[in-house]
C-alpha positions in Angstrom: -2.1 16.3 12.2 1.0 16.2 9.8 1.6 16.4 6.2 4.2 14.5 4.4 5.4 15.6 0.8 7.9 13.7 -1.2 8.2 14.8 -4.8 11.2 15.1 -7.1 10.1 18.6 -8.0 12.4 19.7 -10.9 11.7 16.4 -12.7 7.9 16.2 -12.0 6.7 17.6 -15.3 9.0 15.1 -17.2 7.5 12.1 -15.4 3.9 12.8 -15.6 2.0 13.5 -18.8 -1.5 14.2 -19.6 -3.7 11.5 -21.4 -3.2 13.3 -24.8 0.6 12.9 -24.5 1.5 16.4 -23.5 3.8 17.5 -20.6 4.0 20.5 -18.3 6.4 22.5 -16.3 5.7 23.0 -12.5 6.3 26.7 -12.1 5.1 27.6 -8.6 4.0 25.8 -5.4 2.3 27.9 -2.7 1.5 27.1 0.9 -1.6 28.5 2.5 -1.8 29.8 6.2 -4.8 29.7 8.6 -6.1 33.2 7.1 -5.6 32.2 3.5 -2.3 34.0 3.1 -0.2 32.4 0.3 3.5 31.8 0.9 5.9 30.5 -2.1 7.2 27.1 -1.3 8.8 26.3 -4.8 9.9 28.4 -7.7 10.2 26.3 -10.9 12.3 29.1 -12.6 15.1 28.9 -10.0 14.2 25.3 -9.0 14.4 26.5 -5.4 12.5 24.6 -2.6 12.0 26.9 0.5 12.8 25.6 3.9 10.0 27.5 5.5 6.3 27.1 4.8 3.1 27.7 6.7 2.4 25.3 9.5 -1.1 25.2 11.2 -1.4 23.7 14.6 -4.5 22.8 16.6 -4.3 25.9 18.6 -4.8 28.1 15.5 -7.6 25.9 14.4 -9.2 26.0 18.0 -9.2 29.9 18.0 -10.4 30.4 14.3 -14.0 31.2 13.6 -15.0 31.2 10.2 -18.5 32.5 10.6 -19.3 35.9 12.1 -22.4 34.4 13.9 -21.8 31.5 16.3 -25.1 29.9 15.5 -25.1 30.4 11.8 -22.8 28.6 9.5 -22.5 29.0 5.7 -20.6 26.5 3.6 -19.9 26.9 0.0 -18.8 23.7 -1.9 -16.2 24.7 -4.4 -15.6 21.3 -6.1 -17.9 18.2 -6.2 -18.5 16.8 -2.8 -19.1 13.0 -2.6 -20.2 11.9 0.9 -21.3 8.5 2.0 -24.2 7.9 4.3 -25.8 4.4 4.9 -23.6 3.1 2.2 -24.5 5.4 -0.5 -23.4 8.7 -1.9 -25.9 11.3 -0.7 -26.9 14.7 -2.2 -28.6 15.9 1.1 -25.9 17.4 3.3 -27.4 17.1 6.8 -24.8 18.5 9.3 -24.2 15.1 11.1 -23.4 13.6 7.7 -20.8 16.4 6.9 -19.3 15.7 10.5 -19.3 11.9 10.1 -17.3 12.1 6.9 -14.9 14.9 8.1 -14.1 13.0 11.2 -13.5 9.9 9.5 -11.0 11.5 6.9 -9.2 13.5 9.7 -9.0 10.1 11.7 -7.6 8.1 8.7 -4.9 10.7 7.8 -3.9 11.0 11.4 -3.6 7.2 11.7 -2.0 6.3 8.4 0.3 9.3 7.8 1.1 10.4 11.4 0.7 7.1 13.3 -1.5 8.8 15.8 -5.2 8.0 16.8 -7.6 11.0 16.8 -8.7 11.0 20.4 -12.1 12.7 20.4 -15.6 11.6 21.4 -16.9 10.4 17.9 -20.3 9.4 19.1 -20.8 12.5 21.3 -19.8 14.8 18.5 -22.1 13.1 16.1 -25.0 13.3 18.5 -24.3 17.0 18.9 -24.1 17.4 15.2 -27.6 16.0 14.9 -29.0 18.8 16.7 -27.8 21.3 14.2 -30.4 21.8 11.5 -30.0 22.8 7.9 -32.0 26.0 7.3 -31.0 26.6 3.6 -29.7 24.7 0.8 -28.7 25.8 -2.8 -27.1 22.4 -3.8 -27.1 20.9 -7.1 -25.6 17.7 -8.4 -22.8 18.0 -10.9 -21.8 15.1 -13.0 -17.9 14.6 -13.7 -16.4 11.6 -15.5 -12.7 10.7 -15.7 -11.1 8.0 -17.7 -8.9 5.6 -15.6 -5.9 4.2 -17.6 -5.3 1.6 -14.8 -8.8 0.3 -15.0 -9.3 1.1 -18.7 -12.7 2.5 -18.2 -14.7 5.7 -17.6 -15.5 6.4 -13.8 -18.3 8.6 -12.6 -17.1 10.9 -9.9 -20.0 13.4 -9.7 -21.0 15.3 -6.6 -22.9 18.2 -5.0 -21.9 21.9 -5.5 -23.5 25.0 -4.1 -24.1 26.6 -0.7 -25.8 25.3 2.5 -26.6 26.9 5.7 -26.8 25.4 9.2 -28.3 26.9 12.4 -27.1 25.7 15.9 -24.2 25.8 18.4 -21.4 25.0 16.0 -18.3 26.3 17.9 -17.1 22.9 18.7 -17.0 21.9 15.2 -15.2 25.0 13.8 -11.6 23.4 14.2 -12.5 20.4 12.5 -14.5 22.2 9.7 -11.4 24.7 9.2 -9.2 21.7 9.0 -11.4 20.1 6.4 -11.0 23.3 4.3 -7.3 22.2 3.8 -7.7 18.4 3.4 -11.0 18.3 1.6 -13.8 15.9 2.5 -15.4 12.8 1.1 -14.4 10.6 -1.7 -12.1 11.5 -4.7 -10.1 14.0 -2.6 -6.9 12.9 -4.6 -8.6 14.5 -7.7 -9.3 17.7 -6.0 -12.9 16.8 -5.1 -14.3 17.7 -1.7 -13.1 21.4 -1.4 -15.2 23.7 0.6 -15.0 27.1 2.3 -16.6 28.5 5.4 -18.3 31.7 4.4 -18.8 34.8 6.4 -22.4 35.5 7.2 -22.4 38.7 5.0 -21.2 36.5 2.0 -24.2 34.3 1.9 
């Protein structure tokens, strides 16, 4: 997996304005490592772009376990999550639905931005995901609307928020889930939607 970033940083605030006509200054950009440590990448005051920043590789993801119990997985949805299943946005986050959408996003990013295919057993992973059951759900629907100047109309981008717990052998899915914390999941990720965190069991 790769990340391509191409932004004229010093002039970004001059080129993009909010709908009300205001402008802003980009003061700081930070990169996040595998253990959530923050590293400054861009300093707006000095207008300096660092030449070193956190890089997360597959080996780090493979050895990272976000849950203290291998059979219990707690996930907290931080921004509205919009997952599609059977052609519709669903508010029931069965584990296999989460995995389907996550694999689809990782595969698309890998293909279109890195020109590499995600070589995994999609069918096998989804079948295994179907054996992991949801044991607790504290989810609710959150309505969020935004105005599209391009389409000249309001758009509904609501999704689910809250926490959900799964039980089952999830070790094979942890690397994908950890990657999903960084790239988000579902529809509307470019607007910040689909952000979630793997929680420690003690933080449920």
